C-alpha positions as CSV (number, residue, x, y, z in Angstrom):
1,M,66.7,20.6,103.8
2,R,69.2,17.8,104.2
3,I,71.9,20.2,105.4
4,S,69.7,21.6,108.1
5,W,68.8,18.1,109.4
6,I,72.5,17.1,109.5
7,T,73.3,20.4,111.3
8,A,70.5,19.8,113.8
9,V,71.7,16.3,114.5
10,A,75.3,17.5,114.9
11,I,74.2,20.1,117.4
12,L,72.1,17.6,119.4
13,V,75.0,15.2,119.6
14,S,77.4,17.9,120.7
15,T,75.1,19.1,123.5
16,Q,74.7,15.5,124.8
17,A,78.4,14.9,124.6
18,T,79.2,18.2,126.4
19,A,76.5,17.3,129.1
20,G,78.1,13.9,129.6
21,L,81.6,15.5,129.9
22,E,80.3,18.1,132.4
23,Q,78.7,15.3,134.5
24,D,82.0,13.4,134.5
25,L,83.9,16.5,135.5
26,L,81.4,17.3,138.3
27,S,81.7,13.7,139.6
28,C,85.5,14.0,139.6
29,S,85.5,17.3,141.4
30,A,83.2,15.8,144.2
31,K,85.9,13.4,145.2
32,A,87.6,14.3,148.5
33,D,90.9,12.4,148.0
34,K,93.4,14.3,145.8
35,L,94.8,11.2,144.2
36,D,91.3,9.7,143.4
37,R,90.3,13.1,141.9
38,L,93.5,13.2,139.7
39,I,92.9,9.7,138.5
40,C,89.3,10.5,137.7
41,Y,90.3,13.6,135.7
42,D,92.9,11.6,133.8
43,Q,90.3,9.0,132.9
44,V,88.0,11.7,131.6
45,A,90.8,13.2,129.5
46,A,91.7,9.8,128.1
47,S,88.0,9.2,127.2
48,V,87.9,12.5,125.4
49,K,91.1,11.7,123.5
50,S,89.9,8.2,122.5
51,A,86.4,9.4,121.5
52,P,85.7,8.7,117.9
53,K,86.0,11.7,115.6
54,V,83.0,13.0,113.8
55,T,83.0,11.7,110.3
56,S,83.7,14.3,107.6
57,I,80.7,15.3,105.5
58,T,80.9,16.7,102.0
59,S,79.1,20.0,102.9
60,T,81.4,22.8,104.1
61,S,78.8,24.2,106.6
62,T,78.5,20.8,108.4
63,A,82.2,20.4,108.4
64,A,82.6,23.7,110.2
65,A,79.9,22.6,112.7
66,T,81.7,19.3,113.4
67,T,85.0,21.2,113.9
68,A,83.2,23.4,116.5
69,I,81.8,20.3,118.2
70,T,85.2,18.6,118.6
71,A,86.7,21.9,119.8
72,T,84.1,22.4,122.5
73,S,84.4,18.8,123.7
74,V,88.2,19.0,124.0
75,A,88.3,22.3,125.8
76,P,86.9,21.2,129.2
77,A,89.3,18.3,129.3
78,S,92.3,20.6,128.8
79,Q,91.0,22.9,131.5
80,A,90.6,19.9,133.9
81,Q,94.2,19.0,133.2
82,S,95.5,22.5,133.9
83,V,93.6,22.5,137.3
84,T,95.6,19.5,138.4
85,A,98.9,21.2,137.6
86,I,98.5,23.7,140.4
87,P,100.7,23.0,143.4
88,T,98.8,21.9,146.5
89,T,101.4,22.8,149.1
90,L,102.2,26.3,150.3
91,P,105.4,27.5,151.9
92,A,105.3,27.2,155.7
93,N,105.8,30.9,156.3
94,I,102.5,31.7,154.4
95,E,100.6,29.3,156.5
96,D,102.1,30.7,159.7
97,E,101.1,34.3,158.7
98,F,97.5,33.4,157.6
99,G,95.0,34.8,160.2
100,K,97.7,35.9,162.6
101,R,96.3,39.4,162.6
102,N,93.2,38.2,164.5
103,L,95.2,36.6,167.3
104,K,95.5,38.4,170.6
105,Q,98.7,40.4,170.9
106,T,101.1,40.4,173.8
107,K,101.4,43.7,175.7
108,E,104.7,44.4,174.1
109,E,103.3,43.9,170.6
110,A,100.3,46.1,171.4
111,Q,102.5,48.9,172.7
112,K,104.7,48.8,169.6
113,E,101.8,48.9,167.2
114,I,101.1,52.4,165.9
115,T,97.4,53.3,165.9
116,K,97.5,57.1,165.4
117,I,99.9,59.5,163.7
118,Y,100.0,63.2,163.4
119,M,101.0,65.0,160.2
120,E,101.0,68.4,158.7
121,I,99.0,69.2,155.5
122,V,101.0,70.5,152.6
123,S,98.2,70.7,149.9
124,I,94.5,70.0,149.5
125,S,92.6,69.3,146.3
126,K,89.2,67.9,145.5
127,D,88.2,65.3,142.9
128,A,85.2,65.5,140.5
129,Y,82.9,64.2,143.3
130,G,84.1,66.6,145.9
131,A,86.2,64.2,147.9
132,L,89.3,65.7,149.5
133,K,92.7,64.6,148.3
134,I,95.3,65.6,151.0
135,S,99.1,65.6,150.6
136,F,101.2,65.6,153.8
137,S,104.7,66.9,154.6
138,N,106.1,63.3,154.8
139,G,105.1,62.6,151.1
140,Q,101.9,60.6,151.9
141,V,98.7,61.3,150.0
142,W,95.3,60.3,151.4
143,K,91.9,60.6,149.9
144,Q,88.5,61.0,151.6
145,S,86.4,57.8,151.2
146,D,83.1,59.0,152.6
147,S,80.9,61.9,151.4
148,R,80.8,64.1,154.6
149,R,81.9,67.7,154.5
150,Y,85.1,68.4,156.4
151,K,87.1,71.6,156.5
152,V,90.9,71.5,156.7
153,K,93.6,74.1,155.8
154,E,97.1,73.9,154.5
155,G,99.6,73.9,157.3
156,Q,97.1,72.4,159.8
157,N,98.2,69.4,161.9
158,V,95.8,66.5,161.7
159,F,95.8,62.9,162.9
160,I,95.1,59.7,161.0
161,E,93.9,56.8,163.2
162,K,93.2,53.1,162.6
163,A,89.5,52.4,162.7
164,A,87.3,49.3,162.4
165,L,87.7,46.7,159.7
166,G,91.1,48.0,158.5
167,S,89.8,51.5,157.6
168,F,91.3,54.9,158.7
169,I,89.9,58.1,160.0
170,L,91.2,61.7,159.7
171,G,90.5,64.3,162.3
172,T,91.9,67.1,164.5
173,D,92.2,67.5,168.2
174,E,90.1,70.7,168.2
175,R,87.0,69.0,166.7
176,N,85.1,65.9,167.6
177,S,84.2,65.0,163.9
178,T,86.2,62.9,161.6
179,I,86.1,61.6,158.0
180,R,87.1,58.2,156.6
181,V,90.2,58.2,154.4
182,K,92.3,55.8,152.4
183,R,95.9,56.0,151.5
184,L,96.9,56.6,147.8
185,K,100.7,57.1,148.1
């Protein structure tokens, strides 16, 4: 009976300690200034390190419970410290490229951009779901990504064209229907 009371008290104390630690971490993450946030995280880590250790009890089951308590209360602090170690500055070329695709292109860039290519089919196979897997003479392999039926033959010339939202469509000049495809190789 005594062991169960001691275990219950240890669990209650650990949940309250974890809740307080979580509140401290949440208040630190809410700070807008990077330096203030770092200082706050350092203070939380220091308070976890200086927290009094749970006194050892003669029972082995409660000793295991107290070990679990201290391990859970230390883990969030070490995670907070690892978050602050991430570099906050990115190389300038990454920032220049970010979102550049959505900018309007000049006429020269628009003329240079390839939007449609013609290729000859070398082999055709189907996967377990009936989607076409098409190999072309230039070594590229494309797979059908929608579920529509579409007939093609080996040796046939087809086009692959850019479509909306970064997708691609495969079709022929003889027909007005197309299928969505994605490149595998």
